[in-house]
C-alpha positions as CSV (number, residue, x, y, z in Angstrom):
1,M,181.3,-41.6,160.6
2,L,179.0,-43.0,163.2
3,F,176.4,-41.1,165.1
4,L,174.6,-42.0,168.3
5,I,171.2,-40.3,168.4
6,L,169.6,-40.1,171.9
7,L,165.9,-39.4,172.1
8,D,164.2,-38.2,175.3
9,Y,160.5,-38.1,175.5
10,V,159.4,-34.6,176.6
11,R,155.6,-35.4,176.6
12,P,153.6,-38.1,178.4
13,L,154.0,-41.6,176.9
14,A,150.3,-41.6,175.8
15,E,151.2,-38.7,173.5
16,V,154.3,-40.4,172.2
17,E,152.2,-43.5,171.4
18,L,150.1,-41.5,169.0
19,H,153.1,-41.1,166.7
20,I,154.7,-44.6,167.0
21,A,153.5,-45.9,163.6
22,E,154.8,-42.8,161.8
23,H,158.1,-42.9,163.7
24,R,158.6,-46.6,162.8
25,A,157.9,-45.7,159.1
26,F,160.6,-43.0,159.4
27,L,163.0,-45.6,160.9
28,T,162.2,-48.1,158.2
29,H,163.0,-45.6,155.5
30,H,166.4,-44.8,156.9
31,Y,167.2,-48.5,157.5
32,A,166.4,-49.1,153.8
33,A,168.6,-46.2,152.8
34,G,171.5,-47.7,154.8
35,H,171.6,-44.7,157.3
36,F,170.4,-46.5,160.5
37,L,172.2,-49.5,161.8
38,L,170.5,-50.2,165.2
39,S,167.7,-48.6,167.2
40,G,165.5,-49.3,170.1
41,R,163.8,-47.9,173.2
42,K,165.5,-47.0,176.4
43,E,164.7,-48.9,179.5
44,P,163.0,-47.6,181.4
45,R,160.9,-46.3,178.5
46,T,162.0,-42.6,178.6
47,G,163.1,-42.4,174.9
48,G,165.2,-44.2,172.4
49,V,168.6,-44.7,170.8
50,I,169.6,-44.9,167.2
51,L,173.0,-45.8,165.8
52,A,173.5,-44.1,162.4
53,R,176.1,-43.9,159.7
54,A,176.5,-40.6,157.8
55,T,179.1,-38.3,156.3
56,S,178.3,-35.3,158.5
57,L,176.4,-34.0,161.5
58,D,174.4,-31.8,159.2
59,E,173.2,-34.8,157.3
60,V,171.9,-36.5,160.5
61,T,170.4,-33.2,161.7
62,Q,168.4,-33.1,158.4
63,W,167.1,-36.6,158.9
64,I,166.0,-36.0,162.4
65,A,164.1,-32.9,161.4
66,D,161.8,-35.2,159.5
67,D,161.2,-37.6,162.4
68,P,157.5,-37.5,163.4
69,F,158.5,-37.5,167.0
70,R,160.4,-34.2,166.4
71,K,157.7,-32.7,164.2
72,S,155.0,-33.4,166.9
73,G,157.3,-32.1,169.7
74,V,157.1,-35.3,171.8
75,A,160.9,-35.9,171.9
76,S,164.2,-34.0,172.2
77,Y,167.4,-35.2,170.6
78,E,171.1,-35.3,171.3
79,I,173.4,-36.3,168.4
80,I,176.9,-37.6,169.3
81,A,179.5,-38.1,166.5
82,W,182.1,-40.7,167.1
83,E,184.7,-42.9,165.5
84,A,184.9,-46.6,166.5
85,T,188.5,-47.3,167.2
86,M,188.1,-50.9,168.5
87,V,185.7,-53.6,167.3
88,A,184.9,-56.9,169.0
89,E,185.8,-60.0,167.0
90,G,182.9,-61.0,164.7
91,M,181.4,-57.5,164.7
92,P,181.2,-55.7,161.4
93,K,183.6,-52.7,161.0
94,F,181.9,-49.4,160.2
């Protein structure tokens, strides 16, 4: 199943910046494990978005609990579970 993870910064950007390197290491770990498929910042820069693949909402919730942004309290999260029912030609099927 796919999960859209929406992050919203709840602290000033200067505070968020203090945790960027650790957050990127967190992302790199989950990319290497095959959990995360896409990620990036929102524009304007008010948070970020992650597209993940997992077997359950609980699994994603556990991952997010380890995000340095979460641990430091600089971001809040919304996790949306969804099933892709249509895929553009040339795009991988999840």
